[in-house]
PyMOL Python script that loads the backbone (N, CA, C, O; Angstrom):
from pymol import cmd

cmd.read_pdbstr("""\
ATOM      1  N   UNK A   1     112.350 146.103 152.211  1.00  0.00           N
ATOM      2  CA  UNK A   1     111.894 144.772 152.188  1.00  0.00           C
ATOM      3  C   UNK A   1     112.868 144.018 152.914  1.00  0.00           C
ATOM      4  O   UNK A   1     114.055 144.161 152.622  1.00  0.00           O
ATOM      5  N   UNK A   2     112.585 143.383 153.650  1.00  0.00           N
ATOM      6  CA  UNK A   2     113.589 142.188 154.400  1.00  0.00           C
ATOM      7  C   UNK A   2     114.140 141.398 153.564  1.00  0.00           C
ATOM      8  O   UNK A   2     113.426 140.976 152.655  1.00  0.00           O
ATOM      9  N   UNK A   3     115.412 141.015 153.621  1.00  0.00           N
ATOM     10  CA  UNK A   3     115.842 139.828 152.559  1.00  0.00           C
ATOM     11  C   UNK A   3     116.205 138.749 153.479  1.00  0.00           C
ATOM     12  O   UNK A   3     116.549 138.929 154.647  1.00  0.00           O
ATOM     13  N   UNK A   4     116.096 137.478 152.814  1.00  0.00           N
ATOM     14  CA  UNK A   4     116.672 136.431 153.627  1.00  0.00           C
ATOM     15  C   UNK A   4     117.271 135.321 152.801  1.00  0.00           C
ATOM     16  O   UNK A   4     116.769 135.051 151.710  1.00  0.00           O
ATOM     17  N   UNK A   5     118.370 134.629 153.282  1.00  0.00           N
ATOM     18  CA  UNK A   5     118.987 133.872 152.526  1.00  0.00           C
ATOM     19  C   UNK A   5     118.788 132.443 152.956  1.00  0.00           C
ATOM     20  O   UNK A   5     119.305 132.195 154.045  1.00  0.00           O
ATOM     21  N   UNK A   6     118.179 131.462 152.382  1.00  0.00           N
ATOM     22  CA  UNK A   6     118.089 130.043 152.734  1.00  0.00           C
ATOM     23  C   UNK A   6     118.817 129.200 152.091  1.00  0.00           C
ATOM     24  O   UNK A   6     118.764 129.028 150.873  1.00  0.00           O
ATOM     25  N   UNK A   7     119.706 128.487 153.038  1.00  0.00           N
ATOM     26  CA  UNK A   7     120.877 127.591 152.565  1.00  0.00           C
ATOM     27  C   UNK A   7     120.052 126.459 152.595  1.00  0.00           C
ATOM     28  O   UNK A   7     119.183 126.302 153.453  1.00  0.00           O
ATOM     29  N   UNK A   8     120.372 125.379 151.372  1.00  0.00           N
ATOM     30  CA  UNK A   8     119.495 124.271 151.312  1.00  0.00           C
ATOM     31  C   UNK A   8     117.998 124.288 150.890  1.00  0.00           C
ATOM     32  O   UNK A   8     117.035 123.601 151.228  1.00  0.00           O
ATOM     33  N   UNK A   9     118.156 125.326 150.026  1.00  0.00           N
ATOM     34  CA  UNK A   9     116.468 125.781 149.643  1.00  0.00           C
ATOM     35  C   UNK A   9     115.976 125.066 148.433  1.00  0.00           C
ATOM     36  O   UNK A   9     114.846 125.364 148.048  1.00  0.00           O
ATOM     37  N   UNK A  10     116.760 124.021 147.669  1.00  0.00           N
ATOM     38  CA  UNK A  10     116.277 123.078 146.946  1.00  0.00           C
ATOM     39  C   UNK A  10     115.808 121.958 147.580  1.00  0.00           C
ATOM     40  O   UNK A  10     115.201 121.100 146.939  1.00  0.00           O
ATOM     41  N   UNK A  11     116.064 121.828 149.072  1.00  0.00           N
ATOM     42  CA  UNK A  11     115.668 120.497 149.605  1.00  0.00           C
ATOM     43  C   UNK A  11     114.379 120.753 149.987  1.00  0.00           C
ATOM     44  O   UNK A  11     113.978 121.897 149.770  1.00  0.00           O
ATOM     45  N   UNK A  12     113.517 119.861 150.579  1.00  0.00           N
ATOM     46  CA  UNK A  12     112.313 119.442 150.891  1.00  0.00           C
ATOM     47  C   UNK A  12     111.718 120.554 152.190  1.00  0.00           C
ATOM     48  O   UNK A  12     110.622 121.116 152.206  1.00  0.00           O
ATOM     49  N   UNK A  13     112.625 120.631 153.045  1.00  0.00           N
ATOM     50  CA  UNK A  13     112.418 121.497 154.096  1.00  0.00           C
ATOM     51  C   UNK A  13     112.632 122.951 153.557  1.00  0.00           C
ATOM     52  O   UNK A  13     111.791 123.846 153.469  1.00  0.00           O
ATOM     53  N   UNK A  14     113.934 122.975 153.223  1.00  0.00           N
ATOM     54  CA  UNK A  14     114.501 124.515 152.698  1.00  0.00           C
ATOM     55  C   UNK A  14     113.555 125.013 151.767  1.00  0.00           C
ATOM     56  O   UNK A  14     113.337 126.215 151.917  1.00  0.00           O
ATOM     57  N   UNK A  15     112.888 124.431 150.797  1.00  0.00           N
ATOM     58  CA  UNK A  15     112.171 124.835 150.033  1.00  0.00           C
ATOM     59  C   UNK A  15     111.037 125.356 150.425  1.00  0.00           C
ATOM     60  O   UNK A  15     110.658 126.479 150.092  1.00  0.00           O
ATOM     61  N   UNK A  16     110.383 124.539 151.198  1.00  0.00           N
ATOM     62  CA  UNK A  16     109.019 124.829 151.792  1.00  0.00           C
ATOM     63  C   UNK A  16     109.258 126.285 152.980  1.00  0.00           C
ATOM     64  O   UNK A  16     108.325 127.061 153.183  1.00  0.00           O
ATOM     65  N   UNK A  17     110.305 126.419 153.505  1.00  0.00           N
ATOM     66  CA  UNK A  17     110.957 127.464 154.432  1.00  0.00           C
ATOM     67  C   UNK A  17     111.055 128.807 153.280  1.00  0.00           C
ATOM     68  O   UNK A  17     110.704 129.932 153.634  1.00  0.00           O
ATOM     69  N   UNK A  18     111.451 128.599 152.206  1.00  0.00           N
ATOM     70  CA  UNK A  18     111.978 129.654 151.294  1.00  0.00           C
ATOM     71  C   UNK A  18     110.548 130.192 150.855  1.00  0.00           C
ATOM     72  O   UNK A  18     110.146 131.351 150.955  1.00  0.00           O
ATOM     73  N   UNK A  19     109.881 129.107 150.355  1.00  0.00           N
ATOM     74  CA  UNK A  19     108.401 129.607 149.834  1.00  0.00           C
ATOM     75  C   UNK A  19     107.568 130.163 150.918  1.00  0.00           C
ATOM     76  O   UNK A  19     106.837 131.102 150.602  1.00  0.00           O
ATOM     77  N   UNK A  20     107.549 129.737 152.176  1.00  0.00           N
ATOM     78  CA  UNK A  20     106.832 130.520 153.356  1.00  0.00           C
ATOM     79  C   UNK A  20     107.434 131.964 153.569  1.00  0.00           C
ATOM     80  O   UNK A  20     106.710 132.907 153.887  1.00  0.00           O
ATOM     81  N   UNK A  21     108.756 132.086 153.383  1.00  0.00           N
ATOM     82  CA  UNK A  21     109.189 133.530 153.474  1.00  0.00           C
ATOM     83  C   UNK A  21     108.839 134.279 152.221  1.00  0.00           C
ATOM     84  O   UNK A  21     108.715 135.501 152.300  1.00  0.00           O
ATOM     85  N   UNK A  22     108.688 133.747 151.218  1.00  0.00           N
ATOM     86  CA  UNK A  22     108.326 134.565 150.047  1.00  0.00           C
ATOM     87  C   UNK A  22     106.868 134.923 149.892  1.00  0.00           C
ATOM     88  O   UNK A  22     106.500 135.971 149.362  1.00  0.00           O
ATOM     89  N   UNK A  23     106.091 134.048 150.354  1.00  0.00           N
ATOM     90  CA  UNK A  23     104.629 134.314 150.856  1.00  0.00           C
ATOM     91  C   UNK A  23     104.385 135.349 151.790  1.00  0.00           C
ATOM     92  O   UNK A  23     103.385 136.065 151.735  1.00  0.00           O
ATOM     93  N   UNK A  24     105.276 135.448 152.652  1.00  0.00           N
ATOM     94  CA  UNK A  24     105.053 136.697 153.920  1.00  0.00           C
ATOM     95  C   UNK A  24     105.628 137.915 153.578  1.00  0.00           C
ATOM     96  O   UNK A  24     105.679 138.905 154.308  1.00  0.00           O
ATOM     97  N   UNK A  25     106.185 137.786 152.124  1.00  0.00           N
ATOM     98  CA  UNK A  25     106.455 139.400 151.549  1.00  0.00           C
ATOM     99  C   UNK A  25     108.071 139.616 151.506  1.00  0.00           C
ATOM    100  O   UNK A  25     108.644 140.572 150.983  1.00  0.00           O
ATOM    101  N   UNK A  26     108.710 138.453 152.212  1.00  0.00           N
ATOM    102  CA  UNK A  26     110.499 138.813 152.031  1.00  0.00           C
ATOM    103  C   UNK A  26     110.921 138.368 150.608  1.00  0.00           C
ATOM    104  O   UNK A  26     110.418 137.515 149.877  1.00  0.00           O
ATOM    105  N   UNK A  27     111.837 139.071 150.446  1.00  0.00           N
ATOM    106  CA  UNK A  27     112.823 139.002 149.253  1.00  0.00           C
ATOM    107  C   UNK A  27     113.685 137.769 149.657  1.00  0.00           C
ATOM    108  O   UNK A  27     114.369 137.734 150.679  1.00  0.00           O
ATOM    109  N   UNK A  28     113.568 136.644 148.641  1.00  0.00           N
ATOM    110  CA  UNK A  28     114.295 135.530 149.274  1.00  0.00           C
ATOM    111  C   UNK A  28     115.285 134.926 148.369  1.00  0.00           C
ATOM    112  O   UNK A  28     114.966 134.620 147.220  1.00  0.00           O
ATOM    113  N   UNK A  29     116.604 134.719 148.879  1.00  0.00           N
ATOM    114  CA  UNK A  29     117.509 134.401 148.062  1.00  0.00           C
ATOM    115  C   UNK A  29     117.718 132.716 148.505  1.00  0.00           C
ATOM    116  O   UNK A  29     117.663 132.386 149.690  1.00  0.00           O
ATOM    117  N   UNK A  30     117.933 131.829 147.533  1.00  0.00           N
ATOM    118  CA  UNK A  30     118.185 130.320 147.927  1.00  0.00           C
ATOM    119  C   UNK A  30     119.384 129.810 147.412  1.00  0.00           C
ATOM    120  O   UNK A  30     119.555 129.794 146.193  1.00  0.00           O
ATOM    121  N   UNK A  31     120.342 129.339 148.283  1.00  0.00           N
ATOM    122  CA  UNK A  31     121.607 128.755 148.132  1.00  0.00           C
ATOM    123  C   UNK A  31     121.332 127.445 147.463  1.00  0.00           C
ATOM    124  O   UNK A  31     120.532 126.699 148.027  1.00  0.00           O
ATOM    125  N   UNK A  32     121.883 127.061 146.342  1.00  0.00           N
ATOM    126  CA  UNK A  32     121.899 125.910 145.705  1.00  0.00           C
ATOM    127  C   UNK A  32     123.261 125.527 145.450  1.00  0.00           C
ATOM    128  O   UNK A  32     124.158 126.369 145.417  1.00  0.00           O
ATOM    129  N   UNK A  33     123.506 124.023 145.227  1.00  0.00           N
ATOM    130  CA  UNK A  33     124.850 123.716 144.984  1.00  0.00           C
ATOM    131  C   UNK A  33     125.184 123.950 143.407  1.00  0.00           C
ATOM    132  O   UNK A  33     126.291 124.263 142.969  1.00  0.00           O
ATOM    133  N   UNK A  34     124.081 123.750 142.695  1.00  0.00           N
ATOM    134  CA  UNK A  34     124.249 124.077 141.114  1.00  0.00           C
ATOM    135  C   UNK A  34     122.938 124.525 140.366  1.00  0.00           C
ATOM    136  O   UNK A  34     121.781 124.530 140.789  1.00  0.00           O
ATOM    137  N   UNK A  35     123.409 124.880 139.203  1.00  0.00           N
ATOM    138  CA  UNK A  35     122.036 125.575 138.472  1.00  0.00           C
ATOM    139  C   UNK A  35     121.136 124.397 138.468  1.00  0.00           C
ATOM    140  O   UNK A  35     119.981 124.521 138.874  1.00  0.00           O
ATOM    141  N   UNK A  36     121.585 123.272 138.040  1.00  0.00           N
ATOM    142  CA  UNK A  36     120.555 122.158 138.021  1.00  0.00           C
ATOM    143  C   UNK A  36     119.713 122.121 139.172  1.00  0.00           C
ATOM    144  O   UNK A  36     118.487 122.153 139.070  1.00  0.00           O
ATOM    145  N   UNK A  37     120.402 122.046 140.420  1.00  0.00           N
ATOM    146  CA  UNK A  37     119.413 121.818 141.632  1.00  0.00           C
ATOM    147  C   UNK A  37     118.618 122.736 141.953  1.00  0.00           C
ATOM    148  O   UNK A  37     117.623 122.438 142.614  1.00  0.00           O
ATOM    149  N   UNK A  38     118.865 124.141 141.551  1.00  0.00           N
ATOM    150  CA  UNK A  38     117.724 125.251 141.730  1.00  0.00           C
ATOM    151  C   UNK A  38     116.889 125.347 140.421  1.00  0.00           C
ATOM    152  O   UNK A  38     116.499 126.463 140.081  1.00  0.00           O
ATOM    153  N   UNK A  39     116.636 124.438 139.787  1.00  0.00           N
ATOM    154  CA  UNK A  39     115.836 124.515 138.590  1.00  0.00           C
ATOM    155  C   UNK A  39     114.522 124.696 138.790  1.00  0.00           C
ATOM    156  O   UNK A  39     113.836 125.262 137.939  1.00  0.00           O
ATOM    157  N   UNK A  40     113.988 124.213 139.996  1.00  0.00           N
ATOM    158  CA  UNK A  40     112.368 124.352 140.236  1.00  0.00           C
ATOM    159  C   UNK A  40     111.975 125.560 140.896  1.00  0.00           C
ATOM    160  O   UNK A  40     110.797 125.682 141.231  1.00  0.00           O
ATOM    161  N   UNK A  41     112.788 126.451 141.124  1.00  0.00           N
ATOM    162  CA  UNK A  41     112.500 127.575 141.764  1.00  0.00           C
ATOM    163  C   UNK A  41     111.456 128.585 140.597  1.00  0.00           C
ATOM    164  O   UNK A  41     111.733 128.704 139.403  1.00  0.00           O
ATOM    165  N   UNK A  42     110.489 129.103 141.139  1.00  0.00           N
ATOM    166  CA  UNK A  42     109.774 130.131 140.251  1.00  0.00           C
ATOM    167  C   UNK A  42     110.582 131.451 140.359  1.00  0.00           C
ATOM    168  O   UNK A  42     110.905 131.880 141.466  1.00  0.00           O
ATOM    169  N   UNK A  43     110.913 132.107 139.194  1.00  0.00           N
ATOM    170  CA  UNK A  43     112.062 133.347 139.283  1.00  0.00           C
ATOM    171  C   UNK A  43     111.694 134.392 140.035  1.00  0.00           C
ATOM    172  O   UNK A  43     112.540 135.166 140.483  1.00  0.00           O
ATOM    173  N   UNK A  44     110.205 134.558 140.295  1.00  0.00           N
ATOM    174  CA  UNK A  44     109.618 135.678 141.090  1.00  0.00           C
ATOM    175  C   UNK A  44     109.336 135.390 142.395  1.00  0.00           C
ATOM    176  O   UNK A  44     108.738 136.188 143.116  1.00  0.00           O
ATOM    177  N   UNK A  45     109.809 134.060 142.850  1.00  0.00           N
ATOM    178  CA  UNK A  45     109.561 133.821 144.253  1.00  0.00           C
ATOM    179  C   UNK A  45     110.877 133.621 144.967  1.00  0.00           C
ATOM    180  O   UNK A  45     110.905 134.062 146.116  1.00  0.00           O
ATOM    181  N   UNK A  46     112.109 132.971 144.453  1.00  0.00           N
ATOM    182  CA  UNK A  46     113.158 132.699 144.941  1.00  0.00           C
ATOM    183  C   UNK A  46     114.533 132.961 144.133  1.00  0.00           C
ATOM    184  O   UNK A  46     114.773 132.350 143.092  1.00  0.00           O
ATOM    185  N   UNK A  47     115.236 133.716 144.574  1.00  0.00           N
ATOM    186  CA  UNK A  47     116.511 134.277 143.758  1.00  0.00           C
ATOM    187  C   UNK A  47     117.403 133.098 143.746  1.00  0.00           C
ATOM    188  O   UNK A  47     117.567 132.874 144.946  1.00  0.00           O
ATOM    189  N   UNK A  48     117.954 132.375 143.202  1.00  0.00           N
ATOM    190  CA  UNK A  48     118.576 131.408 143.020  1.00  0.00           C
ATOM    191  C   UNK A  48     120.278 131.741 143.113  1.00  0.00           C
ATOM    192  O   UNK A  48     120.747 132.424 142.203  1.00  0.00           O
ATOM    193  N   UNK A  49     121.150 131.280 144.159  1.00  0.00           N
ATOM    194  CA  UNK A  49     122.449 131.731 144.526  1.00  0.00           C
ATOM    195  C   UNK A  49     123.340 130.379 144.456  1.00  0.00           C
ATOM    196  O   UNK A  49     123.241 129.556 145.366  1.00  0.00           O
ATOM    197  N   UNK A  50     124.293 130.143 143.260  1.00  0.00           N
ATOM    198  CA  UNK A  50     124.624 128.821 143.299  1.00  0.00           C
ATOM    199  C   UNK A  50     125.884 129.140 144.430  1.00  0.00           C
ATOM    200  O   UNK A  50     126.361 130.270 144.524  1.00  0.00           O
ATOM    201  N   UNK A  51     126.296 128.134 145.168  1.00  0.00           N
ATOM    202  CA  UNK A  51     127.331 128.094 146.008  1.00  0.00           C
ATOM    203  C   UNK A  51     127.596 126.850 146.929  1.00  0.00           C
ATOM    204  O   UNK A  51     126.947 125.817 146.766  1.00  0.00           O
ATOM    205  N   UNK A  52     128.376 126.944 147.714  1.00  0.00           N
ATOM    206  CA  UNK A  52     128.744 125.519 148.597  1.00  0.00           C
ATOM    207  C   UNK A  52     128.987 126.122 150.161  1.00  0.00           C
ATOM    208  O   UNK A  52     129.703 127.091 150.416  1.00  0.00           O
ATOM    209  N   UNK A  53     128.355 125.460 150.982  1.00  0.00           N
ATOM    210  CA  UNK A  53     128.557 125.620 152.138  1.00  0.00           C
ATOM    211  C   UNK A  53     129.804 125.303 152.670  1.00  0.00           C
ATOM    212  O   UNK A  53     130.041 125.699 153.811  1.00  0.00           O
ATOM    213  N   UNK A  54     130.748 124.588 151.992  1.00  0.00           N
ATOM    214  CA  UNK A  54     131.981 124.190 152.249  1.00  0.00           C
ATOM    215  C   UNK A  54     132.994 124.964 151.563  1.00  0.00           C
ATOM    216  O   UNK A  54     134.158 124.569 151.501  1.00  0.00           O
ATOM    217  N   UNK A  55     132.509 126.307 150.922  1.00  0.00           N
ATOM    218  CA  UNK A  55     133.218 127.546 150.201  1.00  0.00           C
ATOM    219  C   UNK A  55     132.333 128.741 150.524  1.00  0.00           C
ATOM    220  O   UNK A  55     131.584 129.255 149.693  1.00  0.00           O
ATOM    221  N   UNK A  56     132.454 129.118 151.680  1.00  0.00           N
ATOM    222  CA  UNK A  56     131.582 130.455 152.000  1.00  0.00           C
ATOM    223  C   UNK A  56     131.970 131.563 150.928  1.00  0.00           C
ATOM    224  O   UNK A  56     131.071 132.246 150.439  1.00  0.00           O
ATOM    225  N   UNK A  57     133.266 131.747 150.564  1.00  0.00           N
ATOM    226  CA  UNK A  57     133.362 132.851 149.489  1.00  0.00           C
ATOM    227  C   UNK A  57     132.286 132.755 148.360  1.00  0.00           C
ATOM    228  O   UNK A  57     131.924 133.735 147.709  1.00  0.00           O
ATOM    229  N   UNK A  58     131.792 131.448 148.181  1.00  0.00           N
ATOM    230  CA  UNK A  58     130.953 131.308 146.875  1.00  0.00           C
ATOM    231  C   UNK A  58     129.514 132.292 147.195  1.00  0.00           C
ATOM    232  O   UNK A  58     128.759 132.636 146.286  1.00  0.00           O
ATOM    233  N   UNK A  59     129.351 132.574 148.296  1.00  0.00           N
ATOM    234  CA  UNK A  59     128.038 133.159 148.557  1.00  0.00           C
ATOM    235  C   UNK A  59     128.308 134.398 149.462  1.00  0.00           C
ATOM    236  O   UNK A  59     127.334 134.965 149.957  1.00  0.00           O
ATOM    237  N   UNK A  60     129.419 134.803 149.682  1.00  0.00           N
ATOM    238  CA  UNK A  60     129.745 136.097 150.630  1.00  0.00           C
ATOM    239  C   UNK A  60     129.249 137.335 150.264  1.00  0.00           C
ATOM    240  O   UNK A  60     128.863 138.217 151.031  1.00  0.00           O
ATOM    241  N   UNK A  61     129.279 137.361 148.994  1.00  0.00           N
ATOM    242  CA  UNK A  61     128.597 138.843 148.275  1.00  0.00           C
ATOM    243  C   UNK A  61     127.049 138.818 148.850  1.00  0.00           C
ATOM    244  O   UNK A  61     126.619 139.923 149.181  1.00  0.00           O
ATOM    245  N   UNK A  62     126.353 137.938 148.975  1.00  0.00           N
ATOM    246  CA  UNK A  62     124.929 137.767 149.223  1.00  0.00           C
ATOM    247  C   UNK A  62     124.787 137.860 150.767  1.00  0.00           C
ATOM    248  O   UNK A  62     123.781 138.415 151.209  1.00  0.00           O
ATOM    249  N   UNK A  63     125.625 137.411 151.537  1.00  0.00           N
ATOM    250  CA  UNK A  63     125.609 137.687 153.127  1.00  0.00           C
ATOM    251  C   UNK A  63     125.532 139.182 153.405  1.00  0.00           C
ATOM    252  O   UNK A  63     124.805 139.539 154.332  1.00  0.00           O
ATOM    253  N   UNK A  64     126.270 140.191 152.633  1.00  0.00           N
ATOM    254  CA  UNK A  64     126.091 141.450 152.848  1.00  0.00           C
ATOM    255  C   UNK A  64     124.759 142.195 152.574  1.00  0.00           C
ATOM    256  O   UNK A  64     124.456 143.319 152.976  1.00  0.00           O
ATOM    257  N   UNK A  65     123.924 141.236 151.708  1.00  0.00           N
ATOM    258  CA  UNK A  65     122.623 141.868 151.199  1.00  0.00           C
ATOM    259  C   UNK A  65     121.499 141.662 152.268  1.00  0.00           C
ATOM    260  O   UNK A  65     120.596 142.471 152.487  1.00  0.00           O
ATOM    261  N   UNK A  66     121.699 140.354 152.962  1.00  0.00           N
ATOM    262  CA  UNK A  66     120.470 140.010 153.533  1.00  0.00           C
ATOM    263  C   UNK A  66     120.456 140.207 155.183  1.00  0.00           C
ATOM    264  O   UNK A  66     121.416 140.575 155.860  1.00  0.00           O
ATOM    265  N   UNK A  67     119.282 139.908 155.604  1.00  0.00           N
ATOM    266  CA  UNK A  67     118.891 140.576 156.951  1.00  0.00           C
ATOM    267  C   UNK A  67     118.616 139.259 157.984  1.00  0.00           C
ATOM    268  O   UNK A  67     118.437 139.315 159.201  1.00  0.00           O
ATOM    269  N   UNK A  68     118.638 138.120 157.165  1.00  0.00           N
ATOM    270  CA  UNK A  68     118.188 137.051 157.972  1.00  0.00           C
ATOM    271  C   UNK A  68     118.879 135.939 157.164  1.00  0.00           C
ATOM    272  O   UNK A  68     118.767 135.877 155.940  1.00  0.00           O
ATOM    273  N   UNK A  69     119.568 135.094 157.861  1.00  0.00           N
ATOM    274  CA  UNK A  69     120.104 133.707 157.180  1.00  0.00           C
ATOM    275  C   UNK A  69     119.523 132.432 157.978  1.00  0.00           C
ATOM    276  O   UNK A  69     119.555 132.258 159.197  1.00  0.00           O
ATOM    277  N   UNK A  70     119.002 131.609 157.021  1.00  0.00           N
ATOM    278  CA  UNK A  70     118.312 130.571 157.415  1.00  0.00           C
ATOM    279  C   UNK A  70     119.114 129.247 157.087  1.00  0.00           C
ATOM    280  O   UNK A  70     119.394 129.139 155.893  1.00  0.00           O
ATOM    281  N   UNK A  71     119.535 128.226 157.903  1.00  0.00           N
ATOM    282  CA  UNK A  71     119.961 126.950 157.309  1.00  0.00           C
ATOM    283  C   UNK A  71     119.107 125.781 157.467  1.00  0.00           C
ATOM    284  O   UNK A  71     118.864 125.195 158.522  1.00  0.00           O
ATOM    285  N   UNK A  72     118.661 125.497 156.252  1.00  0.00           N
ATOM    286  CA  UNK A  72     117.609 124.465 156.343  1.00  0.00           C
ATOM    287  C   UNK A  72     118.337 123.204 155.524  1.00  0.00           C
ATOM    288  O   UNK A  72     117.745 122.133 155.388  1.00  0.00           O
TER     289      UNK A  72
END
""", "prot")
cmd.dss("prot")
cmd.show_as("cartoon", "prot")
cmd.util.cbc("prot")
cmd.orient("prot")
């Protein structure tokens, strides 16, 4: 299964992009700034990753797992 990381997955556009990837059969990780920001994700659709784009080390381990990176 192809894996994708959507940066900004809790935003309006990012969430739509993440859900579209999920519906298309991708395994989707969503980068959010805090647990609270990612609270609207369905657990079976988007896997929440807490981190910050200003601190790439906070999500570096996920980058090794994904095939596609989308910054929305």
